[in-house]
C-alpha positions as CSV (number, residue, x, y, z in Angstrom):
1,X,0.0,0.0,0.0
2,X,2.9,2.3,0.9
3,X,4.6,2.1,-2.4
4,X,1.5,2.8,-4.3
5,X,0.8,6.0,-2.3
6,X,4.5,7.0,-3.1
7,X,4.2,6.2,-6.6
8,X,0.9,8.5,-6.7
9,X,2.9,11.3,-4.8
10,X,5.6,11.2,-7.5
11,X,3.0,12.4,-9.8
12,X,2.6,15.8,-8.5
13,X,6.4,16.5,-8.9
14,X,6.9,19.9,-10.5
15,X,10.5,19.2,-11.3
16,X,10.8,16.0,-13.0
17,X,14.4,14.8,-13.9
18,X,15.8,13.4,-16.9
19,X,18.3,10.7,-17.1
20,X,21.8,11.7,-17.0
21,X,22.6,9.8,-20.3
22,X,19.7,11.8,-22.1
23,X,21.4,15.1,-21.3
24,X,24.4,16.7,-23.0
25,X,27.0,19.0,-21.3
26,X,28.5,22.0,-23.6
27,X,31.2,24.3,-23.2
28,X,28.8,27.1,-24.0
29,X,26.5,25.9,-21.4
30,X,29.2,25.7,-18.7
31,X,30.3,29.3,-19.6
32,X,26.8,30.6,-19.3
33,X,26.2,28.8,-15.9
34,X,29.3,30.2,-14.5
35,X,28.6,33.7,-15.6
36,X,25.0,33.0,-14.1
37,X,26.2,32.1,-10.8
38,X,28.4,35.3,-10.6
39,X,25.4,37.4,-11.7
40,X,23.0,35.8,-9.1
41,X,25.7,36.3,-6.5
42,X,26.1,39.9,-7.2
43,X,22.3,40.5,-7.5
44,X,21.7,38.7,-4.1
45,X,24.5,40.9,-2.4
46,X,23.1,44.1,-3.8
47,X,19.6,43.1,-2.7
48,X,20.8,42.2,0.9
49,X,22.7,45.5,1.0
50,X,19.4,47.4,0.1
51,X,17.6,45.4,2.7
52,X,19.9,46.4,5.5
53,X,20.4,50.0,4.4
54,X,17.9,52.5,6.3
55,X,15.3,53.9,4.3
56,X,13.2,57.1,5.3
57,X,9.9,58.6,4.7
58,X,9.6,62.4,4.5
59,X,6.4,63.9,5.3
60,X,5.0,67.5,5.8
61,X,2.7,68.1,8.6
62,X,1.2,70.9,10.5
63,X,3.6,71.7,13.3
64,X,3.0,69.1,16.2
65,X,4.9,71.1,19.0
66,X,3.2,70.9,22.2
67,X,1.0,73.7,23.3
68,X,3.0,76.5,24.8
69,X,6.3,75.0,24.0
70,X,9.2,77.5,24.0
71,X,12.0,77.9,21.3
72,X,15.4,78.3,22.6
73,X,17.6,80.9,20.6
74,X,21.4,80.6,21.0
75,X,23.8,83.3,20.0
76,X,27.3,84.7,20.3
77,X,27.6,88.2,18.6
78,X,30.5,90.5,18.8
79,X,30.2,94.3,18.5
80,X,33.6,96.0,18.4
81,X,32.2,99.5,18.5
82,X,29.5,99.1,21.1
83,X,30.6,99.6,24.8
84,X,29.2,97.0,27.2
85,X,28.4,99.8,29.6
86,X,24.9,100.4,28.3
87,X,24.8,97.6,25.7
88,X,21.5,95.6,26.0
89,X,19.5,92.9,24.6
90,X,15.7,93.2,24.2
91,X,13.3,91.0,22.7
92,X,9.6,91.5,21.3
93,X,7.1,89.1,19.5
94,X,3.9,89.4,17.5
95,X,1.6,88.7,20.6
96,X,2.7,91.7,22.7
97,X,5.8,90.4,24.7
98,X,8.4,93.1,25.3
99,X,11.3,92.5,27.6
100,X,14.0,95.2,28.1
101,X,17.5,94.6,29.0
102,X,17.6,90.6,29.5
103,X,20.0,89.8,32.4
104,X,19.6,86.1,33.6
105,X,20.9,84.1,30.5
106,X,23.0,86.8,28.8
107,X,26.7,87.2,29.4
108,X,28.6,90.3,28.1
109,X,32.4,90.2,27.6
110,X,34.2,93.5,26.9
111,X,36.3,93.4,23.8
112,X,38.7,95.6,22.0
113,X,38.2,97.1,18.6
114,X,40.0,94.1,17.1
115,X,37.5,91.6,19.1
116,X,40.1,90.6,21.8
117,X,39.1,90.2,25.4
118,X,39.3,93.4,27.3
119,X,37.9,92.6,30.9
120,X,36.0,90.0,32.9
121,X,32.8,88.4,31.5
122,X,29.8,89.2,33.6
123,X,26.1,88.5,33.5
124,X,24.2,91.6,32.2
125,X,22.5,94.0,34.9
126,X,19.7,96.1,34.6
127,X,20.0,100.0,35.1
128,X,17.5,101.8,37.6
129,X,15.7,104.8,37.1
130,X,17.5,107.6,38.6
131,X,15.8,110.1,40.9
132,X,16.1,113.9,40.4
133,X,15.8,117.1,42.4
134,X,13.2,119.7,41.5
135,X,14.7,122.6,39.3
136,X,17.0,124.8,41.5
137,X,17.4,128.7,41.3
138,X,20.4,130.2,40.1
139,X,23.8,130.1,42.1
140,X,26.4,132.6,42.6
141,X,30.1,131.4,42.2
142,X,33.3,132.6,43.8
143,X,36.9,132.3,42.8
144,X,36.5,130.1,39.7
145,X,33.9,129.8,37.0
146,X,32.6,126.3,37.9
147,X,29.9,126.3,35.3
148,X,32.3,126.5,32.5
149,X,32.9,123.2,30.7
150,X,36.5,121.6,30.5
151,X,38.2,121.6,27.1
152,X,40.7,119.3,25.7
153,X,43.3,122.0,25.9
154,X,43.0,122.3,29.8
155,X,41.9,118.7,30.6
156,X,45.2,117.2,31.5
157,X,46.3,120.0,33.7
158,X,42.9,120.2,35.5
159,X,42.8,116.3,36.0
160,X,46.3,116.3,37.7
161,X,45.6,119.1,39.9
162,X,43.2,117.3,42.1
163,X,43.3,114.2,44.0
164,X,39.8,113.4,42.8
165,X,38.0,114.8,39.7
166,X,34.4,114.0,39.0
167,X,33.3,114.7,35.5
168,X,29.8,115.2,34.0
169,X,29.9,114.4,30.3
170,X,26.8,115.8,28.8
171,X,25.4,116.8,25.4
172,X,23.1,120.1,25.4
173,X,20.3,118.4,23.3
174,X,19.9,115.4,26.0
175,X,16.9,116.0,28.1
176,X,18.2,114.1,31.1
177,X,21.4,116.5,31.0
178,X,19.2,119.4,31.1
179,X,17.3,118.1,34.3
180,X,20.7,117.3,35.9
181,X,22.4,120.6,35.0
182,X,21.0,122.9,37.8
183,X,21.5,120.0,40.4
184,X,25.1,119.5,39.3
185,X,25.9,123.4,39.6
186,X,24.4,123.4,43.0
187,X,26.5,120.3,44.0
188,X,29.6,121.8,42.3
189,X,29.1,125.1,44.2
190,X,28.7,123.3,47.4
191,X,31.8,121.0,47.1
192,X,33.8,124.1,45.9
193,X,33.1,126.1,48.8
194,X,33.8,123.5,51.2
195,X,36.9,122.2,49.6
196,X,38.5,125.4,47.6
197,X,41.1,125.5,45.2
198,X,43.7,125.3,47.7
199,X,42.6,122.0,49.2
200,X,43.1,120.3,45.9
201,X,41.4,117.1,47.0
202,X,38.2,117.3,44.7
203,X,36.8,119.1,42.0
204,X,33.4,118.7,40.2
205,X,33.3,119.5,36.4
206,X,31.7,119.0,33.3
207,X,32.6,118.3,29.5
208,X,30.4,119.2,26.7
209,X,30.6,116.1,24.4
210,X,29.4,118.0,21.3
211,X,32.1,120.4,21.6
212,X,34.8,118.0,22.6
213,X,34.2,115.1,20.4
214,X,37.6,113.6,20.5
215,X,38.0,113.9,24.3
216,X,34.7,112.2,24.9
217,X,35.5,109.4,22.4
218,X,38.9,108.9,24.2
219,X,36.9,108.0,27.4
220,X,34.4,105.8,25.7
221,X,31.6,108.0,26.3
222,X,28.4,106.6,24.7
223,X,25.6,107.8,26.9
224,X,24.5,111.2,28.4
225,X,25.0,112.2,31.1
226,X,28.0,110.0,32.0
227,X,29.4,110.8,35.5
228,X,33.1,109.6,35.5
229,X,35.5,109.6,38.5
230,X,39.2,110.3,37.8
231,X,41.8,109.9,40.6
232,X,45.2,111.6,40.3
233,X,44.5,112.5,36.7
234,X,43.4,109.0,35.5
235,X,40.3,107.0,35.5
236,X,42.4,103.9,35.0
237,X,41.9,101.0,37.5
238,X,43.8,97.8,37.0
239,X,42.0,94.6,38.3
240,X,43.1,91.1,37.5
241,X,45.3,92.5,34.6
242,X,42.3,94.4,33.0
243,X,41.8,98.3,32.6
244,X,38.6,99.5,34.1
245,X,37.2,103.0,34.7
246,X,34.7,104.2,37.5
247,X,31.3,105.6,36.8
248,X,28.4,106.8,39.0
249,X,25.1,105.2,38.4
250,X,23.1,106.4,41.5
251,X,20.3,108.9,42.0
252,X,20.9,112.5,40.7
253,X,19.8,114.7,43.5
254,X,21.8,117.0,45.2
255,X,22.0,115.0,48.5
256,X,23.0,111.9,46.7
257,X,25.7,113.6,44.6
258,X,27.1,115.5,47.5
259,X,27.4,112.2,49.5
260,X,29.1,110.6,46.9
261,X,31.6,113.3,46.6
262,X,32.2,113.5,50.4
263,X,32.9,109.6,50.2
264,X,35.5,110.2,47.5
265,X,37.2,113.0,49.5
266,X,37.4,110.7,52.5
267,X,39.5,108.3,50.5
268,X,42.1,111.0,49.3
269,X,45.5,109.6,50.1
270,X,44.0,106.3,51.2
271,X,44.0,102.9,49.3
272,X,41.4,102.7,46.5
273,X,37.9,101.5,47.4
274,X,34.6,101.8,45.7
275,X,31.9,104.0,47.3
276,X,28.1,103.7,47.0
277,X,26.3,103.8,43.4
278,X,30.0,103.7,42.0
279,X,30.8,101.0,39.7
280,X,33.6,99.7,37.7
281,X,33.5,99.0,33.8
282,X,35.9,97.7,31.3
283,X,37.8,100.5,29.3
284,X,36.9,99.0,26.0
285,X,35.1,100.0,22.9
286,X,33.4,96.7,22.1
287,X,31.1,94.1,23.7
288,X,30.5,90.4,23.1
289,X,27.1,89.1,23.7
290,X,26.6,85.3,24.4
291,X,23.8,83.1,25.8
292,X,20.2,82.3,25.0
293,X,16.7,83.4,25.3
294,X,13.5,81.2,25.4
295,X,10.6,82.6,23.4
296,X,7.3,81.5,22.1
297,X,6.9,80.0,18.6
298,X,5.4,83.3,17.1
299,X,7.1,85.8,15.1
300,X,9.4,88.0,17.1
301,X,12.7,89.8,17.1
302,X,16.0,90.2,19.2
303,X,17.3,93.8,19.4
304,X,20.9,94.5,20.2
305,X,21.0,98.0,21.0
306,X,22.4,100.7,23.4
307,X,19.8,102.0,26.0
308,X,19.3,102.6,29.7
309,X,16.8,104.6,31.9
310,X,17.8,108.3,32.4
311,X,20.4,108.2,29.4
312,X,20.2,109.7,25.9
313,X,22.4,108.2,23.0
314,X,23.7,109.9,20.0
315,X,22.5,107.2,17.7
316,X,23.9,109.0,14.5
317,X,27.3,108.6,15.7
318,X,26.9,105.0,16.9
319,X,28.5,102.0,15.0
320,X,26.8,98.5,15.4
321,X,29.0,96.8,13.0
322,X,29.1,93.2,14.2
323,X,30.3,89.6,13.6
324,X,28.1,86.4,14.3
325,X,30.0,83.8,15.9
326,X,26.9,81.5,16.0
327,X,23.0,81.9,15.9
328,X,21.0,78.7,16.0
329,X,17.8,77.4,17.4
330,X,17.0,74.6,19.8
331,X,19.5,72.4,21.4
332,X,22.9,71.2,20.0
333,X,22.8,67.5,19.2
334,X,24.9,65.0,20.8
335,X,27.5,63.2,18.8
336,X,25.3,60.1,18.6
337,X,22.1,62.2,17.5
338,X,24.2,64.3,15.0
339,X,25.4,61.0,13.5
340,X,21.8,59.7,13.4
341,X,20.6,63.1,11.9
342,X,23.3,63.0,9.2
343,X,22.5,59.4,8.3
344,X,18.6,60.1,8.1
345,X,18.4,63.7,6.8
346,X,17.0,63.6,3.3
347,X,19.8,65.6,1.7
348,X,22.5,65.1,4.3
349,X,23.9,67.8,6.6
350,X,25.8,70.8,5.1
351,X,28.3,72.7,7.0
352,X,25.9,75.5,7.8
353,X,22.9,73.3,8.0
354,X,21.5,74.8,11.2
355,X,23.5,78.1,11.4
356,X,23.4,80.1,8.1
357,X,25.0,83.3,10.2
358,X,27.8,81.5,11.6
359,X,31.2,83.4,11.0
360,X,29.5,86.2,9.1
361,X,30.4,89.9,9.5
362,X,28.3,93.0,8.8
363,X,29.7,96.6,8.6
364,X,29.2,99.8,7.0
365,X,31.5,102.9,6.3
366,X,28.8,105.1,7.9
367,X,27.6,105.3,11.5
368,X,23.9,105.4,12.4
369,X,23.0,102.3,10.5
370,X,20.5,99.7,11.6
371,X,21.2,96.0,10.6
372,X,18.4,93.5,10.3
373,X,18.4,89.9,9.7
374,X,15.2,88.1,8.7
375,X,15.2,84.3,9.6
376,X,12.7,81.8,8.5
377,X,12.8,78.8,10.7
378,X,11.7,75.4,9.9
379,X,11.5,72.5,12.3
380,X,12.7,69.0,11.1
381,X,11.9,66.1,13.6
382,X,14.1,62.8,13.0
383,X,12.6,59.6,14.3
384,X,14.8,56.6,14.1
385,X,13.0,53.2,14.3
386,X,13.5,51.3,17.5
387,X,15.7,54.0,18.7
388,X,13.5,56.5,20.4
389,X,16.6,58.0,22.4
390,X,17.9,59.4,19.1
391,X,14.7,61.1,18.3
392,X,15.8,64.8,17.8
393,X,14.2,68.2,16.7
394,X,16.4,70.1,14.3
395,X,15.9,73.6,13.5
396,X,17.2,75.0,10.1
397,X,16.6,78.4,8.8
398,X,17.2,80.7,5.7
399,X,18.2,84.3,6.2
400,X,18.2,87.6,4.5
401,X,20.1,90.7,5.8
402,X,19.6,94.4,5.1
403,X,21.0,97.7,6.3
404,X,19.5,101.1,6.5
405,X,19.8,104.4,8.2
406,X,17.7,105.4,11.2
407,X,16.5,108.6,12.5
408,X,18.0,110.0,15.6
409,X,15.9,109.6,18.6
410,X,17.4,112.5,20.4
411,X,15.1,114.6,18.1
412,X,11.9,112.7,18.7
413,X,9.2,114.5,20.6
414,X,9.2,112.1,23.4
415,X,13.0,111.9,23.9
416,X,12.9,112.5,27.6
417,X,9.7,111.0,28.5
418,X,11.0,107.8,29.6
419,X,12.4,104.4,28.2
420,X,11.5,104.4,24.5
421,X,9.5,101.5,22.9
422,X,11.5,98.7,21.3
423,X,12.6,100.0,17.8
424,X,11.5,103.6,18.1
425,X,14.3,105.2,16.2
426,X,17.0,103.2,17.8
427,X,20.1,102.1,15.7
428,X,20.2,98.3,16.5
429,X,21.2,95.0,15.3
430,X,17.9,93.3,14.9
431,X,17.4,89.4,14.3
432,X,13.9,89.0,13.3
433,X,12.7,85.3,13.2
434,X,9.6,83.6,12.0
435,X,8.5,80.0,12.6
436,X,7.1,77.9,9.6
437,X,3.7,76.3,10.6
438,X,4.8,73.4,8.5
439,X,7.0,70.6,10.2
440,X,9.1,68.1,8.4
441,X,8.9,64.6,9.8
442,X,11.8,62.0,8.6
443,X,10.9,58.5,9.7
444,X,12.8,55.5,9.3
445,X,10.8,53.3,6.9
446,X,10.6,49.6,8.0
447,X,11.3,46.9,5.6
448,X,9.2,43.7,5.3
449,X,11.0,40.3,5.2
450,X,8.6,38.8,2.6
451,X,9.7,41.7,0.4
452,X,13.3,40.8,0.6
453,X,12.6,37.2,0.1
454,X,10.4,37.9,-3.0
455,X,13.2,39.7,-4.4
456,X,15.5,37.0,-4.0
457,X,13.4,34.5,-5.7
458,X,12.7,36.9,-8.5
459,X,16.6,37.5,-8.9
460,X,17.4,33.5,-8.8
461,X,14.4,32.6,-11.2
462,X,14.7,35.3,-13.5
463,X,18.5,35.1,-13.9
464,X,18.3,31.4,-14.3
465,X,15.3,31.7,-16.8
466,X,17.2,34.3,-18.9
467,X,20.3,32.3,-18.8
468,X,18.4,29.2,-20.0
469,X,16.9,31.0,-22.9
470,X,20.4,32.3,-23.9
471,X,21.8,28.7,-23.4
472,X,19.0,27.4,-25.8
473,X,19.7,30.0,-28.4
474,X,23.3,29.4,-28.3
475,X,22.7,25.5,-28.6
476,X,20.5,26.0,-31.6
477,X,23.1,28.2,-33.3
478,X,25.8,25.9,-32.8
479,X,23.5,22.8,-34.2
480,X,22.9,24.8,-37.3
481,X,26.5,25.7,-37.6
482,X,27.3,22.1,-37.4
483,X,24.7,21.1,-40.1
484,X,25.9,23.8,-42.4
485,X,29.6,22.4,-41.9
486,X,28.3,18.8,-42.7
487,X,26.4,20.0,-45.8
488,X,29.4,21.8,-47.2
489,X,31.5,18.5,-46.8
490,X,29.0,16.3,-48.5
């Protein structure tokens, strides 16, 4: 029974065999068989490599960021002609956010005109609004005309004559200087009467920076009024190898100014020490900003500008040329994430893939120029398969830059009414950003095993079939050739 069943089973054999003695081996068939073997092995290797390689799927979707998620903006920008004393970073956005003089996440590094470090890097600090006295009546002066501003011709001799020289650098058009003027003259008279010329310990003076431009530039005066302190003819204070100067930032009432002057007199001949509301600042022409800000994902702008409560600025003579060391969005990827990002990014990573402004400089031969950079930001999310720890949000942007002349805010009607709004006539370096509502999602495409097996079968069967056809054609040609040869012999 069993032999019969096996005999019936043989009837369904798809691959029936011919006896060996009924087949014929040929040299052409051997050559085709060897070539077929190599072709099959090559195609199988290529198919295996394709199966093992990563394939991605790129989709465009509406931004899937969480509600209220903040965007991190990282920056490092150098301004060779913008002093750190009053340089600030402001931000604003399309839904009404306005923040002046960011301090918590911003560090300022004094630099020279050739962008070398010139002092200690510090976290930015906010300037307070100074208090003023009511206007004073006129005063009578004795011995010396203390209301006469100093000039460069008599500057050096005057500075060396006194142990302490307190100078009010002002501009006649400055409303804050106009408010301070009567108080300053009252304080000057009181101090002069108490410590006359023969005493030689202290003198209060003033310098008109519209008349003595070079003198004010020599002492890095960028805001009016600026109250500087000189000891023994110099404002140079060396600390940790860096040169600094002393400035008074306190209230501008007569009582406060007299108290400051009295404290300085008490130090005459004594070791150098700071007094109340007097701070040290680096003697340098430039400033480097570094740090980051967190903003909402709506159109907004970063403003690098000189501003401070109770001070006016001559923006027409201000130079905000700058170099961007880096400006990028989001977090910097770890080496593993960067490798995955480079591997899966649709077009690979270029050198400036996340930072189109890196290393670029912007300058103009004229002062009073505002620089504006318009950045359009796109979020690309990388989603590796079975490796959630390598998922990463990468921000790329395009940028267009522009320069234009800004009106001098000293001539605005509300120049002395308080801190101006962001962008009101200010010369600044402005980085405007706008997030795209479209997010690019690059996901690793899974591969099915059945497709790989199907491809293998197709390769083997297809190549074997084609090779069989070629072998048959070659065999027939050889047979015809032999018949022709035999016919010629007959």
